[in-house]
Structure formats: C-alpha cells, structure tokens
C-alpha positions as a LaTeX table, in Angstrom:
\begin{tabular}{lrrr}
\hline
Residue & $x$ (\AA) & $y$ (\AA) & $z$ (\AA) \\
\hline
Unk1 & 5.27 & $-16.91$ & $-6.01$ \\
Unk2 & 5.17 & $-13.74$ & $-8.14$ \\
Unk3 & 7.27 & $-10.64$ & $-8.12$ \\
Unk4 & 4.58 & $-8.52$ & $-6.39$ \\
Unk5 & 4.75 & $-10.75$ & $-3.32$ \\
Unk6 & 8.56 & $-10.72$ & $-3.50$ \\
Unk7 & 8.54 & $-6.90$ & $-3.44$ \\
Unk8 & 5.98 & $-6.79$ & $-0.60$ \\
Unk9 & 8.14 & $-9.26$ & 1.38 \\
Unk10 & 11.12 & $-6.91$ & 1.04 \\
Unk11 & 9.08 & $-3.86$ & 2.04 \\
Unk12 & 7.69 & $-5.65$ & 5.10 \\
Unk13 & 11.23 & $-6.59$ & 6.18 \\
Unk14 & 12.18 & $-2.89$ & 6.05 \\
Unk15 & 9.29 & $-1.64$ & 8.17 \\
Unk16 & 11.15 & $-1.95$ & 11.48 \\
Unk17 & 13.57 & 0.74 & 10.28 \\
Unk18 & 10.66 & 3.16 & 9.88 \\
Unk19 & 8.64 & 2.17 & 12.93 \\
Unk20 & 9.35 & 5.05 & 15.31 \\
Unk21 & 8.37 & 7.67 & 12.73 \\
Unk22 & 5.53 & 5.62 & 11.19 \\
Unk23 & 3.83 & 4.31 & 14.34 \\
Unk24 & 0.99 & 6.85 & 13.89 \\
Unk25 & 0.01 & 5.09 & 10.64 \\
Unk26 & 0.12 & 1.67 & 12.26 \\
Unk27 & $-2.12$ & 2.93 & 15.07 \\
Unk28 & $-4.66$ & 4.35 & 12.58 \\
Unk29 & $-4.65$ & 1.13 & 10.54 \\
Unk30 & $-4.81$ & $-1.29$ & 13.47 \\
Unk31 & $-7.17$ & $-4.19$ & 12.71 \\
Unk32 & $-7.87$ & $-3.15$ & 9.12 \\
Unk33 & $-7.51$ & $-5.66$ & 6.29 \\
Unk34 & $-6.99$ & $-4.53$ & 2.69 \\
Unk35 & $-6.50$ & $-6.34$ & $-0.58$ \\
Unk36 & $-3.82$ & $-5.06$ & $-2.95$ \\
Unk37 & $-4.72$ & $-6.20$ & $-6.46$ \\
Unk38 & $-2.01$ & $-5.60$ & $-9.05$ \\
Unk39 & $-3.39$ & $-6.17$ & $-12.54$ \\
Unk40 & $-1.22$ & $-7.26$ & $-15.44$ \\
Unk41 & 0.65 & $-10.14$ & $-16.99$ \\
Unk42 & 2.33 & $-11.11$ & $-13.72$ \\
Unk43 & $-0.17$ & $-9.29$ & $-11.51$ \\
Unk44 & $-1.46$ & $-10.83$ & $-8.35$ \\
Unk45 & $-3.49$ & $-10.11$ & $-5.25$ \\
Unk46 & $-1.97$ & $-9.73$ & $-1.80$ \\
Unk47 & $-4.09$ & $-9.58$ & 1.37 \\
Unk48 & $-2.50$ & $-7.36$ & 4.04 \\
Unk49 & $-3.53$ & $-6.17$ & 7.49 \\
Unk50 & $-2.24$ & $-3.94$ & 10.22 \\
Unk51 & $-1.85$ & $-5.80$ & 13.51 \\
Unk52 & 0.26 & $-5.24$ & 16.58 \\
Unk53 & 1.90 & $-2.14$ & 15.15 \\
Unk54 & 3.09 & $-3.87$ & 11.97 \\
Unk55 & 1.79 & $-4.61$ & 8.49 \\
Unk56 & 1.44 & $-8.35$ & 7.97 \\
Unk57 & $-0.11$ & $-10.77$ & 5.53 \\
Unk58 & $-3.75$ & $-11.48$ & 6.33 \\
Unk59 & $-5.24$ & $-14.96$ & 6.18 \\
Unk60 & $-7.26$ & $-15.93$ & 3.12 \\
Unk61 & $-10.45$ & $-16.11$ & 5.17 \\
Unk62 & $-10.17$ & $-12.49$ & 6.43 \\
Unk63 & $-12.45$ & $-10.04$ & 4.69 \\
Unk64 & $-10.85$ & $-6.84$ & 3.35 \\
Unk65 & $-12.36$ & $-3.44$ & 4.05 \\
Unk66 & $-10.80$ & $-1.89$ & 0.95 \\
Unk67 & $-9.42$ & $-3.10$ & $-2.36$ \\
Unk68 & $-6.43$ & $-1.20$ & $-3.72$ \\
Unk69 & $-6.26$ & $-1.69$ & $-7.49$ \\
Unk70 & $-3.51$ & $-0.70$ & $-9.94$ \\
Unk71 & $-1.62$ & $-2.05$ & $-12.94$ \\
Unk72 & 1.82 & $-3.60$ & $-12.69$ \\
Unk73 & 3.28 & $-0.48$ & $-14.33$ \\
Unk74 & 1.68 & 1.81 & $-11.75$ \\
Unk75 & 2.79 & $-0.46$ & $-8.90$ \\
Unk76 & 6.40 & $-0.27$ & $-10.07$ \\
Unk77 & 6.16 & 3.48 & $-10.81$ \\
Unk78 & 4.90 & 4.15 & $-7.29$ \\
Unk79 & 7.69 & 2.12 & $-5.72$ \\
Unk80 & 10.38 & 3.74 & $-7.86$ \\
Unk81 & 9.06 & 7.27 & $-7.30$ \\
Unk82 & 8.37 & 7.82 & $-11.02$ \\
Unk83 & 4.74 & 8.53 & $-10.07$ \\
Unk84 & 3.38 & 9.69 & $-6.74$ \\
Unk85 & 0.17 & 8.31 & $-5.30$ \\
Unk86 & $-1.81$ & 11.55 & $-5.69$ \\
Unk87 & $-0.85$ & 11.70 & $-9.36$ \\
Unk88 & $-1.76$ & 8.02 & $-9.86$ \\
Unk89 & $-5.14$ & 8.55 & $-8.18$ \\
Unk90 & $-5.86$ & 11.69 & $-10.23$ \\
Unk91 & $-5.06$ & 9.87 & $-13.48$ \\
Unk92 & $-7.19$ & 6.89 & $-12.45$ \\
Unk93 & $-4.15$ & 4.60 & $-12.31$ \\
Unk94 & $-4.66$ & 3.74 & $-8.62$ \\
Unk95 & $-8.14$ & 3.14 & $-7.23$ \\
Unk96 & $-9.31$ & 2.34 & $-3.71$ \\
Unk97 & $-12.69$ & 0.63 & $-3.57$ \\
Unk98 & $-14.92$ & $-0.15$ & $-0.64$ \\
Unk99 & $-14.80$ & $-3.96$ & $-0.63$ \\
Unk100 & $-18.42$ & $-4.41$ & 0.44 \\
Unk101 & $-20.00$ & $-1.97$ & $-2.03$ \\
Unk102 & $-17.45$ & $-1.93$ & $-4.87$ \\
Unk103 & $-17.66$ & 1.87 & $-5.01$ \\
Unk104 & $-14.65$ & 4.15 & $-5.20$ \\
Unk105 & $-13.79$ & 5.52 & $-1.76$ \\
Unk106 & $-12.65$ & 9.11 & $-2.34$ \\
Unk107 & $-12.10$ & 9.80 & 1.37 \\
Unk108 & $-9.81$ & 6.80 & 1.72 \\
Unk109 & $-7.92$ & 7.76 & $-1.45$ \\
Unk110 & $-7.27$ & 11.25 & $-0.04$ \\
Unk111 & $-6.09$ & 9.80 & 3.31 \\
Unk112 & $-3.72$ & 7.37 & 1.58 \\
Unk113 & $-2.44$ & 10.06 & $-0.73$ \\
Unk114 & $-1.49$ & 12.33 & 2.19 \\
Unk115 & 0.02 & 9.45 & 4.18 \\
Unk116 & 1.99 & 8.15 & 1.19 \\
Unk117 & 3.51 & 11.57 & 0.54 \\
Unk118 & 4.60 & 11.90 & 4.19 \\
Unk119 & 6.06 & 8.39 & 4.25 \\
Unk120 & 7.87 & 8.92 & 0.95 \\
Unk121 & 10.12 & 11.49 & 2.60 \\
Unk122 & 10.81 & 9.05 & 5.41 \\
Unk123 & 11.75 & 6.27 & 2.99 \\
Unk124 & 14.00 & 8.61 & 0.99 \\
Unk125 & 15.82 & 9.47 & 4.22 \\
Unk126 & 16.88 & 5.82 & 4.54 \\
Unk127 & 17.61 & 4.97 & 0.92 \\
Unk128 & 19.29 & 8.17 & $-0.28$ \\
Unk129 & 23.08 & 8.14 & 0.11 \\
Unk130 & 24.42 & 10.81 & 2.46 \\
\hline
\end{tabular}
C-alpha cells in the first residue's frame, strides 16, 4: 500500500466531522465514480465514489466518469495548502479528464475549484488551533 492511499484513508476517516456542512457536496456527487491518478515515483491510482452521503472506495470493476490527474508534488501541495486547486488547474498541474473521451473537462474543473475553495475554509476551521 502506498502513501497516497494512506493519506486518502485518513481523509476519509475525517469526513464525518465535516458532514453537516459538506452534505451538499455529497448530494451532488451521489453515484459518481472518479479515478484519482497521482503520478510520480510513489504515485498510484485510487478509485473513489460518492455513495450514501459519504466518499468511499469504489470497486475495481466500476467505471469512472472522470479521471483526476496530478503529480505527487501537486497532490501534497494541495493537501498542505501550499497550492490551491484553482492555481493548480491554471498552471496545468491538476487536470480533470472525461474518462470516456479523454478530453479535459473545463466545466468539471471549475466546479471542483469552487467546491475545493469552499471546503478548504471548512477544513481549516477544524485543524487550526483556537
């Protein structure tokens, strides 16, 4: 098991703390499967889906709608807050592709960028000392 999956495991364990404020995102994502592909020395692919108001691991036989692609450096920069998603998208460091066509999905990238920025404030509320 690689470090990307270890980090995703930890994030998924935290999601119950954010649920009341984040339930809108779970509702919007319900039933969608996406593949997160982190590229690099220790990069790996993680198949995730939104189901029952939670983000979970999808089964290997489930087909993703989108592929989220970034390098290991970008993945870590996004998680640490050193780079925000809009900045990463603008620089071409984070790409969302339509899984069936392989084309870049600009609409989905804009949606994720807005959602990520809203959720970042929520996360900071829980991890910043008072």
